[in-house]
CHARMM internal coordinates of N, CA and C (Angstrom, degrees):
IC EDIT
DIST 1 N 1 CA 1.4566
DIST 1 CA 1 C 1.5289
ANGL 1 N 1 CA 1 C 109.12
DIST 1 C 2 N 1.3157
ANGL 1 CA 1 C 2 N 117.85
DIHE 1 N 1 CA 1 C 2 N 146.04
DIST 2 N 2 CA 1.4630
ANGL 1 C 2 N 2 CA 122.59
DIHE 1 CA 1 C 2 N 2 CA -175.56
DIST 2 CA 2 C 1.5250
ANGL 2 N 2 CA 2 C 113.03
DIHE 1 C 2 N 2 CA 2 C -100.33
DIST 2 C 3 N 1.3178
ANGL 2 CA 2 C 3 N 117.54
DIHE 2 N 2 CA 2 C 3 N 34.86
DIST 3 N 3 CA 1.4529
ANGL 2 C 3 N 3 CA 120.07
DIHE 2 CA 2 C 3 N 3 CA 179.17
DIST 3 CA 3 C 1.5171
ANGL 3 N 3 CA 3 C 114.07
DIHE 2 C 3 N 3 CA 3 C 90.21
DIST 3 C 4 N 1.3250
ANGL 3 CA 3 C 4 N 117.00
DIHE 3 N 3 CA 3 C 4 N -6.16
DIST 4 N 4 CA 1.4655
ANGL 3 C 4 N 4 CA 120.35
DIHE 3 CA 3 C 4 N 4 CA 179.69
DIST 4 CA 4 C 1.5243
ANGL 4 N 4 CA 4 C 109.05
DIHE 3 C 4 N 4 CA 4 C -77.25
DIST 4 C 5 N 1.3158
ANGL 4 CA 4 C 5 N 115.53
DIHE 4 N 4 CA 4 C 5 N 150.75
DIST 5 N 5 CA 1.4502
ANGL 4 C 5 N 5 CA 120.22
DIHE 4 CA 4 C 5 N 5 CA 176.83
DIST 5 CA 5 C 1.5184
ANGL 5 N 5 CA 5 C 109.93
DIHE 4 C 5 N 5 CA 5 C -74.86
DIST 5 C 6 N 1.3307
ANGL 5 CA 5 C 6 N 117.28
DIHE 5 N 5 CA 5 C 6 N 144.64
DIST 6 N 6 CA 1.4678
ANGL 5 C 6 N 6 CA 118.70
DIHE 5 CA 5 C 6 N 6 CA 177.45
DIST 6 CA 6 C 1.5269
ANGL 6 N 6 CA 6 C 109.88
DIHE 5 C 6 N 6 CA 6 C -65.31
DIST 6 C 7 N 1.3133
ANGL 6 CA 6 C 7 N 116.45
DIHE 6 N 6 CA 6 C 7 N 146.62
DIST 7 N 7 CA 1.4648
ANGL 6 C 7 N 7 CA 120.41
DIHE 6 CA 6 C 7 N 7 CA 179.61
DIST 7 CA 7 C 1.5181
ANGL 7 N 7 CA 7 C 109.96
DIHE 6 C 7 N 7 CA 7 C -119.71
DIST 7 C 8 N 1.3203
ANGL 7 CA 7 C 8 N 116.06
DIHE 7 N 7 CA 7 C 8 N 154.86
DIST 8 N 8 CA 1.4621
ANGL 7 C 8 N 8 CA 122.28
DIHE 7 CA 7 C 8 N 8 CA 176.52
DIST 8 CA 8 C 1.5208
ANGL 8 N 8 CA 8 C 108.36
DIHE 7 C 8 N 8 CA 8 C -100.46
DIST 8 C 9 N 1.3091
ANGL 8 CA 8 C 9 N 115.73
DIHE 8 N 8 CA 8 C 9 N 155.32
DIST 9 N 9 CA 1.4607
ANGL 8 C 9 N 9 CA 119.18
DIHE 8 CA 8 C 9 N 9 CA 175.58
DIST 9 CA 9 C 1.5275
ANGL 9 N 9 CA 9 C 110.22
DIHE 8 C 9 N 9 CA 9 C -73.86
DIST 9 C 10 N 1.3184
ANGL 9 CA 9 C 10 N 117.04
DIHE 9 N 9 CA 9 C 10 N -35.87
DIST 10 N 10 CA 1.4623
ANGL 9 C 10 N 10 CA 121.28
DIHE 9 CA 9 C 10 N 10 CA -178.15
DIST 10 CA 10 C 1.5171
ANGL 10 N 10 CA 10 C 109.50
DIHE 9 C 10 N 10 CA 10 C -133.12
DIST 10 C 11 N 1.3086
ANGL 10 CA 10 C 11 N 116.10
DIHE 10 N 10 CA 10 C 11 N 142.45
DIST 11 N 11 CA 1.4594
ANGL 10 C 11 N 11 CA 121.50
DIHE 10 CA 10 C 11 N 11 CA 176.43
DIST 11 CA 11 C 1.5224
ANGL 11 N 11 CA 11 C 108.96
DIHE 10 C 11 N 11 CA 11 C -116.80
DIST 11 C 12 N 1.3052
ANGL 11 CA 11 C 12 N 116.21
DIHE 11 N 11 CA 11 C 12 N 143.18
DIST 12 N 12 CA 1.4633
ANGL 11 C 12 N 12 CA 122.20
DIHE 11 CA 11 C 12 N 12 CA 178.59
DIST 12 CA 12 C 1.5175
ANGL 12 N 12 CA 12 C 108.26
DIHE 11 C 12 N 12 CA 12 C -86.69
DIST 12 C 13 N 1.3274
ANGL 12 CA 12 C 13 N 117.37
DIHE 12 N 12 CA 12 C 13 N 112.50
DIST 13 N 13 CA 1.4659
ANGL 12 C 13 N 13 CA 121.54
DIHE 12 CA 12 C 13 N 13 CA -176.42
DIST 13 CA 13 C 1.5264
ANGL 13 N 13 CA 13 C 112.34
DIHE 12 C 13 N 13 CA 13 C -124.84
DIST 13 C 14 N 1.3214
ANGL 13 CA 13 C 14 N 116.93
DIHE 13 N 13 CA 13 C 14 N 15.14
DIST 14 N 14 CA 1.4651
ANGL 13 C 14 N 14 CA 118.88
DIHE 13 CA 13 C 14 N 14 CA -175.68
DIST 14 CA 14 C 1.5255
ANGL 14 N 14 CA 14 C 112.52
DIHE 13 C 14 N 14 CA 14 C -65.74
DIST 14 C 15 N 1.3367
ANGL 14 CA 14 C 15 N 118.29
DIHE 14 N 14 CA 14 C 15 N -24.00
DIST 15 N 15 CA 1.4617
ANGL 14 C 15 N 15 CA 121.60
DIHE 14 CA 14 C 15 N 15 CA -179.59
DIST 15 CA 15 C 1.5348
ANGL 15 N 15 CA 15 C 112.09
DIHE 14 C 15 N 15 CA 15 C -99.00
DIST 15 C 16 N 1.3256
ANGL 15 CA 15 C 16 N 116.87
DIHE 15 N 15 CA 15 C 16 N 6.02
DIST 16 N 16 CA 1.4619
ANGL 15 C 16 N 16 CA 120.71
DIHE 15 CA 15 C 16 N 16 CA -178.06
DIST 16 CA 16 C 1.5257
ANGL 16 N 16 CA 16 C 111.16
DIHE 15 C 16 N 16 CA 16 C -68.35
DIST 16 C 17 N 1.3216
ANGL 16 CA 16 C 17 N 115.92
DIHE 16 N 16 CA 16 C 17 N 148.80
DIST 17 N 17 CA 1.4617
ANGL 16 C 17 N 17 CA 122.32
DIHE 16 CA 16 C 17 N 17 CA 178.34
DIST 17 CA 17 C 1.5212
ANGL 17 N 17 CA 17 C 107.77
DIHE 16 C 17 N 17 CA 17 C -117.56
DIST 17 C 18 N 1.3363
ANGL 17 CA 17 C 18 N 116.42
DIHE 17 N 17 CA 17 C 18 N 118.67
DIST 18 N 18 CA 1.4598
ANGL 17 C 18 N 18 CA 120.56
DIHE 17 CA 17 C 18 N 18 CA -178.98
DIST 18 CA 18 C 1.5388
ANGL 18 N 18 CA 18 C 109.93
DIHE 17 C 18 N 18 CA 18 C -65.09
DIST 18 C 19 N 1.3238
ANGL 18 CA 18 C 19 N 115.62
DIHE 18 N 18 CA 18 C 19 N 131.17
DIST 19 N 19 CA 1.4601
ANGL 18 C 19 N 19 CA 120.94
DIHE 18 CA 18 C 19 N 19 CA 176.26
DIST 19 CA 19 C 1.5159
ANGL 19 N 19 CA 19 C 114.65
DIHE 18 C 19 N 19 CA 19 C 75.37
DIST 19 C 20 N 1.3245
ANGL 19 CA 19 C 20 N 118.06
DIHE 19 N 19 CA 19 C 20 N 14.43
DIST 20 N 20 CA 1.4634
ANGL 19 C 20 N 20 CA 121.06
DIHE 19 CA 19 C 20 N 20 CA -176.44
DIST 20 CA 20 C 1.5317
ANGL 20 N 20 CA 20 C 112.28
DIHE 19 C 20 N 20 CA 20 C -58.83
DIST 20 C 21 N 1.3089
ANGL 20 CA 20 C 21 N 117.27
DIHE 20 N 20 CA 20 C 21 N -34.58
DIST 21 N 21 CA 1.4665
ANGL 20 C 21 N 21 CA 120.75
DIHE 20 CA 20 C 21 N 21 CA -177.39
DIST 21 CA 21 C 1.5162
ANGL 21 N 21 CA 21 C 112.65
DIHE 20 C 21 N 21 CA 21 C -106.79
DIST 21 C 22 N 1.3266
ANGL 21 CA 21 C 22 N 117.27
DIHE 21 N 21 CA 21 C 22 N 9.89
DIST 22 N 22 CA 1.4548
ANGL 21 C 22 N 22 CA 122.10
DIHE 21 CA 21 C 22 N 22 CA 179.44
DIST 22 CA 22 C 1.5176
ANGL 22 N 22 CA 22 C 109.39
DIHE 21 C 22 N 22 CA 22 C -79.22
DIST 22 C 23 N 1.3241
ANGL 22 CA 22 C 23 N 116.28
DIHE 22 N 22 CA 22 C 23 N 137.50
DIST 23 N 23 CA 1.4570
ANGL 22 C 23 N 23 CA 120.69
DIHE 22 CA 22 C 23 N 23 CA 178.76
DIST 23 CA 23 C 1.5270
ANGL 23 N 23 CA 23 C 108.59
DIHE 22 C 23 N 23 CA 23 C -132.30
DIST 23 C 24 N 1.3235
ANGL 23 CA 23 C 24 N 117.28
DIHE 23 N 23 CA 23 C 24 N 118.44
DIST 24 N 24 CA 1.4507
ANGL 23 C 24 N 24 CA 121.31
DIHE 23 CA 23 C 24 N 24 CA 178.79
DIST 24 CA 24 C 1.5261
ANGL 24 N 24 CA 24 C 109.61
DIHE 23 C 24 N 24 CA 24 C -62.39
DIST 24 C 25 N 1.3023
ANGL 24 CA 24 C 25 N 115.80
DIHE 24 N 24 CA 24 C 25 N 133.43
DIST 25 N 25 CA 1.4632
ANGL 24 C 25 N 25 CA 120.43
DIHE 24 CA 24 C 25 N 25 CA 178.29
DIST 25 CA 25 C 1.5111
ANGL 25 N 25 CA 25 C 114.33
DIHE 24 C 25 N 25 CA 25 C 78.66
DIST 25 C 26 N 1.3238
ANGL 25 CA 25 C 26 N 117.27
DIHE 25 N 25 CA 25 C 26 N 11.87
DIST 26 N 26 CA 1.4627
ANGL 25 C 26 N 26 CA 119.84
DIHE 25 CA 25 C 26 N 26 CA 179.57
DIST 26 CA 26 C 1.5239
ANGL 26 N 26 CA 26 C 109.48
DIHE 25 C 26 N 26 CA 26 C -65.36
DIST 26 C 27 N 1.3065
ANGL 26 CA 26 C 27 N 115.90
DIHE 26 N 26 CA 26 C 27 N 143.16
DIST 27 N 27 CA 1.4613
ANGL 26 C 27 N 27 CA 121.23
DIHE 26 CA 26 C 27 N 27 CA 178.92
DIST 27 CA 27 C 1.5185
ANGL 27 N 27 CA 27 C 109.37
DIHE 26 C 27 N 27 CA 27 C -90.40
DIST 27 C 28 N 1.3181
ANGL 27 CA 27 C 28 N 116.12
DIHE 27 N 27 CA 27 C 28 N 134.04
DIST 28 N 28 CA 1.4570
ANGL 27 C 28 N 28 CA 121.42
DIHE 27 CA 27 C 28 N 28 CA 179.68
DIST 28 CA 28 C 1.5218
ANGL 28 N 28 CA 28 C 108.75
DIHE 27 C 28 N 28 CA 28 C -107.76
DIST 28 C 29 N 1.3061
ANGL 28 CA 28 C 29 N 116.04
DIHE 28 N 28 CA 28 C 29 N 129.20
DIST 29 N 29 CA 1.4600
ANGL 28 C 29 N 29 CA 121.38
DIHE 28 CA 28 C 29 N 29 CA 177.22
DIST 29 CA 29 C 1.5162
ANGL 29 N 29 CA 29 C 107.94
DIHE 28 C 29 N 29 CA 29 C -113.83
DIST 29 C 30 N 1.3346
ANGL 29 CA 29 C 30 N 116.42
DIHE 29 N 29 CA 29 C 30 N 133.06
DIST 30 N 30 CA 1.4483
ANGL 29 C 30 N 30 CA 120.82
DIHE 29 CA 29 C 30 N 30 CA 177.75
DIST 30 CA 30 C 1.5259
ANGL 30 N 30 CA 30 C 109.46
DIHE 29 C 30 N 30 CA 30 C -120.27
DIST 30 C 31 N 1.3022
ANGL 30 CA 30 C 31 N 115.41
DIHE 30 N 30 CA 30 C 31 N 156.73
DIST 31 N 31 CA 1.4539
ANGL 30 C 31 N 31 CA 120.41
DIHE 30 CA 30 C 31 N 31 CA 176.51
DIST 31 CA 31 C 1.5212
ANGL 31 N 31 CA 31 C 108.81
DIHE 30 C 31 N 31 CA 31 C -89.90
DIST 31 C 32 N 1.2987
ANGL 31 CA 31 C 32 N 116.14
DIHE 31 N 31 CA 31 C 32 N 138.56
DIST 32 N 32 CA 1.4537
ANGL 31 C 32 N 32 CA 121.73
DIHE 31 CA 31 C 32 N 32 CA 174.51
DIST 32 CA 32 C 1.5241
ANGL 32 N 32 CA 32 C 106.27
DIHE 31 C 32 N 32 CA 32 C -121.98
DIST 32 C 33 N 1.3150
ANGL 32 CA 32 C 33 N 115.75
DIHE 32 N 32 CA 32 C 33 N 123.12
DIST 33 N 33 CA 1.4511
ANGL 32 C 33 N 33 CA 120.55
DIHE 32 CA 32 C 33 N 33 CA -178.45
DIST 33 CA 33 C 1.5231
ANGL 33 N 33 CA 33 C 110.01
DIHE 32 C 33 N 33 CA 33 C -96.87
DIST 33 C 34 N 1.3190
ANGL 33 CA 33 C 34 N 116.04
DIHE 33 N 33 CA 33 C 34 N 129.40
DIST 34 N 34 CA 1.4665
ANGL 33 C 34 N 34 CA 121.92
DIHE 33 CA 33 C 34 N 34 CA 176.04
DIST 34 CA 34 C 1.5307
ANGL 34 N 34 CA 34 C 107.23
DIHE 33 C 34 N 34 CA 34 C -125.91
DIST 34 C 35 N 1.3264
ANGL 34 CA 34 C 35 N 115.91
DIHE 34 N 34 CA 34 C 35 N 157.38
DIST 35 N 35 CA 1.4615
ANGL 34 C 35 N 35 CA 118.53
DIHE 34 CA 34 C 35 N 35 CA 179.21
DIST 35 CA 35 C 1.5287
ANGL 35 N 35 CA 35 C 109.99
DIHE 34 C 35 N 35 CA 35 C -73.06
DIST 35 C 36 N 1.3135
ANGL 35 CA 35 C 36 N 115.37
DIHE 35 N 35 CA 35 C 36 N 168.18
DIST 36 N 36 CA 1.4634
ANGL 35 C 36 N 36 CA 121.35
DIHE 35 CA 35 C 36 N 36 CA -175.58
DIST 36 CA 36 C 1.5127
ANGL 36 N 36 CA 36 C 114.02
DIHE 35 C 36 N 36 CA 36 C -58.32
DIST 36 C 37 N 1.3348
ANGL 36 CA 36 C 37 N 117.03
DIHE 36 N 36 CA 36 C 37 N -41.24
DIST 37 N 37 CA 1.4581
ANGL 36 C 37 N 37 CA 120.82
DIHE 36 CA 36 C 37 N 37 CA -179.63
DIST 37 CA 37 C 1.5212
ANGL 37 N 37 CA 37 C 110.81
DIHE 36 C 37 N 37 CA 37 C -64.23
DIST 37 C 38 N 1.3270
ANGL 37 CA 37 C 38 N 116.38
DIHE 37 N 37 CA 37 C 38 N -44.33
DIST 38 N 38 CA 1.4678
ANGL 37 C 38 N 38 CA 120.75
DIHE 37 CA 37 C 38 N 38 CA 179.26
DIST 38 CA 38 C 1.5226
ANGL 38 N 38 CA 38 C 110.23
DIHE 37 C 38 N 38 CA 38 C -63.95
DIST 38 C 39 N 1.3071
ANGL 38 CA 38 C 39 N 116.88
DIHE 38 N 38 CA 38 C 39 N -40.28
DIST 39 N 39 CA 1.4687
ANGL 38 C 39 N 39 CA 120.67
DIHE 38 CA 38 C 39 N 39 CA -179.87
DIST 39 CA 39 C 1.5236
ANGL 39 N 39 CA 39 C 110.89
DIHE 38 C 39 N 39 CA 39 C -62.11
DIST 39 C 40 N 1.3231
ANGL 39 CA 39 C 40 N 116.33
DIHE 39 N 39 CA 39 C 40 N -43.21
DIST 40 N 40 CA 1.4709
ANGL 39 C 40 N 40 CA 120.18
DIHE 39 CA 39 C 40 N 40 CA 178.90
DIST 40 CA 40 C 1.5252
ANGL 40 N 40 CA 40 C 110.81
DIHE 39 C 40 N 40 CA 40 C -63.47
DIST 40 C 41 N 1.3212
ANGL 40 CA 40 C 41 N 116.51
DIHE 40 N 40 CA 40 C 41 N -41.17
DIST 41 N 41 CA 1.4748
ANGL 40 C 41 N 41 CA 120.36
DIHE 40 CA 40 C 41 N 41 CA 178.87
DIST 41 CA 41 C 1.5211
ANGL 41 N 41 CA 41 C 110.71
DIHE 40 C 41 N 41 CA 41 C -63.33
DIST 41 C 42 N 1.3326
ANGL 41 CA 41 C 42 N 116.28
DIHE 41 N 41 CA 41 C 42 N -44.06
DIST 42 N 42 CA 1.4653
ANGL 41 C 42 N 42 CA 120.44
DIHE 41 CA 41 C 42 N 42 CA 179.79
DIST 42 CA 42 C 1.5258
ANGL 42 N 42 CA 42 C 110.79
DIHE 41 C 42 N 42 CA 42 C -64.22
DIST 42 C 43 N 1.3254
ANGL 42 CA 42 C 43 N 116.85
DIHE 42 N 42 CA 42 C 43 N -43.13
DIST 43 N 43 CA 1.4670
ANGL 42 C 43 N 43 CA 119.93
DIHE 42 CA 42 C 43 N 43 CA 178.84
DIST 43 CA 43 C 1.5248
ANGL 43 N 43 CA 43 C 111.15
DIHE 42 C 43 N 43 CA 43 C -61.80
DIST 43 C 44 N 1.3346
ANGL 43 CA 43 C 44 N 116.05
DIHE 43 N 43 CA 43 C 44 N -44.43
DIST 44 N 44 CA 1.4754
ANGL 43 C 44 N 44 CA 120.60
DIHE 43 CA 43 C 44 N 44 CA -179.23
DIST 44 CA 44 C 1.5299
ANGL 44 N 44 CA 44 C 110.48
DIHE 43 C 44 N 44 CA 44 C -61.63
DIST 44 C 45 N 1.3257
ANGL 44 CA 44 C 45 N 116.90
DIHE 44 N 44 CA 44 C 45 N -45.21
DIST 45 N 45 CA 1.4610
ANGL 44 C 45 N 45 CA 121.04
DIHE 44 CA 44 C 45 N 45 CA -179.30
DIST 45 CA 45 C 1.5296
ANGL 45 N 45 CA 45 C 111.59
DIHE 44 C 45 N 45 CA 45 C -67.53
DIST 45 C 46 N 1.3214
ANGL 45 CA 45 C 46 N 116.47
DIHE 45 N 45 CA 45 C 46 N -40.86
DIST 46 N 46 CA 1.4658
ANGL 45 C 46 N 46 CA 120.18
DIHE 45 CA 45 C 46 N 46 CA 178.58
DIST 46 CA 46 C 1.5216
ANGL 46 N 46 CA 46 C 110.66
DIHE 45 C 46 N 46 CA 46 C -63.09
DIST 46 C 47 N 1.3198
ANGL 46 CA 46 C 47 N 116.64
DIHE 46 N 46 CA 46 C 47 N -43.77
DIST 47 N 47 CA 1.4697
ANGL 46 C 47 N 47 CA 120.43
DIHE 46 CA 46 C 47 N 47 CA 179.30
DIST 47 CA 47 C 1.5207
ANGL 47 N 47 CA 47 C 110.31
DIHE 46 C 47 N 47 CA 47 C -62.87
DIST 47 C 48 N 1.3313
ANGL 47 CA 47 C 48 N 116.31
DIHE 47 N 47 CA 47 C 48 N -42.32
DIST 48 N 48 CA 1.4674
ANGL 47 C 48 N 48 CA 121.27
DIHE 47 CA 47 C 48 N 48 CA 179.97
DIST 48 CA 48 C 1.5305
ANGL 48 N 48 CA 48 C 110.98
DIHE 47 C 48 N 48 CA 48 C -59.80
DIST 48 C 49 N 1.3492
ANGL 48 CA 48 C 49 N 116.24
DIHE 48 N 48 CA 48 C 49 N -36.27
DIST 49 N 49 CA 1.4619
ANGL 48 C 49 N 49 CA 121.46
DIHE 48 CA 48 C 49 N 49 CA -178.66
DIST 49 CA 49 C 1.5239
ANGL 49 N 49 CA 49 C 113.08
DIHE 48 C 49 N 49 CA 49 C -93.57
DIST 49 C 50 N 1.3267
ANGL 49 CA 49 C 50 N 117.03
DIHE 49 N 49 CA 49 C 50 N 1.50
DIST 50 N 50 CA 1.4583
ANGL 49 C 50 N 50 CA 121.06
DIHE 49 CA 49 C 50 N 50 CA 176.86
DIST 50 CA 50 C 1.5188
ANGL 50 N 50 CA 50 C 114.41
DIHE 49 C 50 N 50 CA 50 C 65.21
DIST 50 C 51 N 1.3297
ANGL 50 CA 50 C 51 N 116.45
DIHE 50 N 50 CA 50 C 51 N 37.54
DIST 51 N 51 CA 1.4608
ANGL 50 C 51 N 51 CA 119.45
DIHE 50 CA 50 C 51 N 51 CA 178.76
DIST 51 CA 51 C 1.5185
ANGL 51 N 51 CA 51 C 109.54
DIHE 50 C 51 N 51 CA 51 C -137.28
DIST 51 C 52 N 1.3221
ANGL 51 CA 51 C 52 N 117.35
DIHE 51 N 51 CA 51 C 52 N 159.33
DIST 52 N 52 CA 1.4662
ANGL 51 C 52 N 52 CA 120.27
DIHE 51 CA 51 C 52 N 52 CA 178.00
DIST 52 CA 52 C 1.5307
ANGL 52 N 52 CA 52 C 111.34
DIHE 51 C 52 N 52 CA 52 C -67.90
DIST 52 C 53 N 1.3211
ANGL 52 CA 52 C 53 N 115.84
DIHE 52 N 52 CA 52 C 53 N 153.39
DIST 53 N 53 CA 1.4683
ANGL 52 C 53 N 53 CA 121.13
DIHE 52 CA 52 C 53 N 53 CA 178.41
DIST 53 CA 53 C 1.5306
ANGL 53 N 53 CA 53 C 110.22
DIHE 52 C 53 N 53 CA 53 C -56.94
DIST 53 C 54 N 1.3160
ANGL 53 CA 53 C 54 N 116.85
DIHE 53 N 53 CA 53 C 54 N -38.71
DIST 54 N 54 CA 1.4707
ANGL 53 C 54 N 54 CA 121.10
DIHE 53 CA 53 C 54 N 54 CA -179.97
DIST 54 CA 54 C 1.5195
ANGL 54 N 54 CA 54 C 111.34
DIHE 53 C 54 N 54 CA 54 C -56.84
DIST 54 C 55 N 1.3234
ANGL 54 CA 54 C 55 N 116.57
DIHE 54 N 54 CA 54 C 55 N -45.74
DIST 55 N 55 CA 1.4685
ANGL 54 C 55 N 55 CA 120.33
DIHE 54 CA 54 C 55 N 55 CA 179.51
DIST 55 CA 55 C 1.5270
ANGL 55 N 55 CA 55 C 111.23
DIHE 54 C 55 N 55 CA 55 C -63.91
DIST 55 C 56 N 1.3251
ANGL 55 CA 55 C 56 N 116.34
DIHE 55 N 55 CA 55 C 56 N -41.60
DIST 56 N 56 CA 1.4570
ANGL 55 C 56 N 56 CA 120.74
DIHE 55 CA 55 C 56 N 56 CA 179.30
DIST 56 CA 56 C 1.5303
ANGL 56 N 56 CA 56 C 110.73
DIHE 55 C 56 N 56 CA 56 C -62.84
DIST 56 C 57 N 1.3186
ANGL 56 CA 56 C 57 N 117.13
DIHE 56 N 56 CA 56 C 57 N -46.00
DIST 57 N 57 CA 1.4706
ANGL 56 C 57 N 57 CA 120.99
DIHE 56 CA 56 C 57 N 57 CA -179.71
DIST 57 CA 57 C 1.5294
ANGL 57 N 57 CA 57 C 110.10
DIHE 56 C 57 N 57 CA 57 C -62.93
DIST 57 C 58 N 1.3183
ANGL 57 CA 57 C 58 N 117.57
DIHE 57 N 57 CA 57 C 58 N -43.22
DIST 58 N 58 CA 1.4692
ANGL 57 C 58 N 58 CA 120.18
DIHE 57 CA 57 C 58 N 58 CA 177.80
DIST 58 CA 58 C 1.5217
ANGL 58 N 58 CA 58 C 111.38
DIHE 57 C 58 N 58 CA 58 C -61.39
DIST 58 C 59 N 1.3202
ANGL 58 CA 58 C 59 N 116.89
DIHE 58 N 58 CA 58 C 59 N -42.08
DIST 59 N 59 CA 1.4650
ANGL 58 C 59 N 59 CA 121.51
DIHE 58 CA 58 C 59 N 59 CA 178.48
DIST 59 CA 59 C 1.5295
ANGL 59 N 59 CA 59 C 110.36
DIHE 58 C 59 N 59 CA 59 C -61.61
DIST 59 C 60 N 1.3256
ANGL 59 CA 59 C 60 N 116.70
DIHE 59 N 59 CA 59 C 60 N -46.17
DIST 60 N 60 CA 1.4667
ANGL 59 C 60 N 60 CA 120.91
DIHE 59 CA 59 C 60 N 60 CA 179.62
DIST 60 CA 60 C 1.5258
ANGL 60 N 60 CA 60 C 111.68
DIHE 59 C 60 N 60 CA 60 C -63.09
DIST 60 C 61 N 1.3266
ANGL 60 CA 60 C 61 N 116.74
DIHE 60 N 60 CA 60 C 61 N -45.12
DIST 61 N 61 CA 1.4601
ANGL 60 C 61 N 61 CA 120.26
DIHE 60 CA 60 C 61 N 61 CA -179.57
DIST 61 CA 61 C 1.5251
ANGL 61 N 61 CA 61 C 111.88
DIHE 60 C 61 N 61 CA 61 C -64.54
DIST 61 C 62 N 1.3201
ANGL 61 CA 61 C 62 N 116.92
DIHE 61 N 61 CA 61 C 62 N -42.21
DIST 62 N 62 CA 1.4731
ANGL 61 C 62 N 62 CA 119.79
DIHE 61 CA 61 C 62 N 62 CA 178.43
DIST 62 CA 62 C 1.5220
ANGL 62 N 62 CA 62 C 111.18
DIHE 61 C 62 N 62 CA 62 C -60.09
DIST 62 C 63 N 1.3316
ANGL 62 CA 62 C 63 N 116.39
DIHE 62 N 62 CA 62 C 63 N -45.06
DIST 63 N 63 CA 1.4535
ANGL 62 C 63 N 63 CA 120.07
DIHE 62 CA 62 C 63 N 63 CA -179.17
DIST 63 CA 63 C 1.5297
ANGL 63 N 63 CA 63 C 111.28
DIHE 62 C 63 N 63 CA 63 C -65.15
DIST 63 C 64 N 1.3181
ANGL 63 CA 63 C 64 N 116.67
DIHE 63 N 63 CA 63 C 64 N -44.19
DIST 64 N 64 CA 1.4623
ANGL 63 C 64 N 64 CA 119.73
DIHE 63 CA 63 C 64 N 64 CA 179.30
DIST 64 CA 64 C 1.5219
ANGL 64 N 64 CA 64 C 111.99
DIHE 63 C 64 N 64 CA 64 C -65.13
DIST 64 C 65 N 1.3221
ANGL 64 CA 64 C 65 N 117.49
DIHE 64 N 64 CA 64 C 65 N -39.32
DIST 65 N 65 CA 1.4643
ANGL 64 C 65 N 65 CA 120.10
DIHE 64 CA 64 C 65 N 65 CA 177.57
DIST 65 CA 65 C 1.5234
ANGL 65 N 65 CA 65 C 111.46
DIHE 64 C 65 N 65 CA 65 C -64.35
DIST 65 C 66 N 1.3256
ANGL 65 CA 65 C 66 N 116.65
DIHE 65 N 65 CA 65 C 66 N -40.49
DIST 66 N 66 CA 1.4762
ANGL 65 C 66 N 66 CA 119.69
DIHE 65 CA 65 C 66 N 66 CA 176.68
DIST 66 CA 66 C 1.5282
ANGL 66 N 66 CA 66 C 110.94
DIHE 65 C 66 N 66 CA 66 C -61.00
DIST 66 C 67 N 1.3459
ANGL 66 CA 66 C 67 N 116.17
DIHE 66 N 66 CA 66 C 67 N -41.61
DIST 67 N 67 CA 1.4707
ANGL 66 C 67 N 67 CA 119.83
DIHE 66 CA 66 C 67 N 67 CA 178.15
DIST 67 CA 67 C 1.5173
ANGL 67 N 67 CA 67 C 110.81
DIHE 66 C 67 N 67 CA 67 C -62.56
DIST 67 C 68 N 1.3358
ANGL 67 CA 67 C 68 N 116.74
DIHE 67 N 67 CA 67 C 68 N -45.13
DIST 68 N 68 CA 1.4619
ANGL 67 C 68 N 68 CA 120.64
DIHE 67 CA 67 C 68 N 68 CA -179.55
DIST 68 CA 68 C 1.5319
ANGL 68 N 68 CA 68 C 111.93
DIHE 67 C 68 N 68 CA 68 C -65.37
DIST 68 C 69 N 1.3209
ANGL 68 CA 68 C 69 N 116.28
DIHE 68 N 68 CA 68 C 69 N -39.91
DIST 69 N 69 CA 1.4683
ANGL 68 C 69 N 69 CA 119.49
DIHE 68 CA 68 C 69 N 69 CA 179.63
DIST 69 CA 69 C 1.5265
ANGL 69 N 69 CA 69 C 110.80
DIHE 68 C 69 N 69 CA 69 C -66.33
DIST 69 C 70 N 1.3169
ANGL 69 CA 69 C 70 N 117.70
DIHE 69 N 69 CA 69 C 70 N -35.64
DIST 70 N 70 CA 1.4698
ANGL 69 C 70 N 70 CA 121.08
DIHE 69 CA 69 C 70 N 70 CA 179.49
DIST 70 CA 70 C 1.5202
ANGL 70 N 70 CA 70 C 111.66
DIHE 69 C 70 N 70 CA 70 C -72.13
DIST 70 C 71 N 1.3253
ANGL 70 CA 70 C 71 N 117.73
DIHE 70 N 70 CA 70 C 71 N -23.58
DIST 71 N 71 CA 1.4646
ANGL 70 C 71 N 71 CA 120.97
DIHE 70 CA 70 C 71 N 71 CA 178.40
DIST 71 CA 71 C 1.5245
ANGL 71 N 71 CA 71 C 112.07
DIHE 70 C 71 N 71 CA 71 C -76.54
DIST 71 C 72 N 1.3113
ANGL 71 CA 71 C 72 N 116.18
DIHE 71 N 71 CA 71 C 72 N -27.80
DIST 72 N 72 CA 1.4691
ANGL 71 C 72 N 72 CA 118.26
DIHE 71 CA 71 C 72 N 72 CA -176.11
DIST 72 CA 72 C 1.5063
ANGL 72 N 72 CA 72 C 113.63
DIHE 71 C 72 N 72 CA 72 C -96.34
END
COOR INIT
IC SEED 1 N 1 CA 1 C
IC BUILD
């Protein structure tokens, strides 16, 4: 096996409840991978502005998305 989890052909789902773990308004966090040089630049800029890298990345993405949406 190559590290993958074993799988079954059939799963028993007769007692499953649809939406049992769904939460309205839940916040979703995703990982964004950047290269080492970009990470250092983001850290330096975030430190200079006294904010976490996460806040800086969100600010940059929001601004870029607004620019892209206005172009289309």
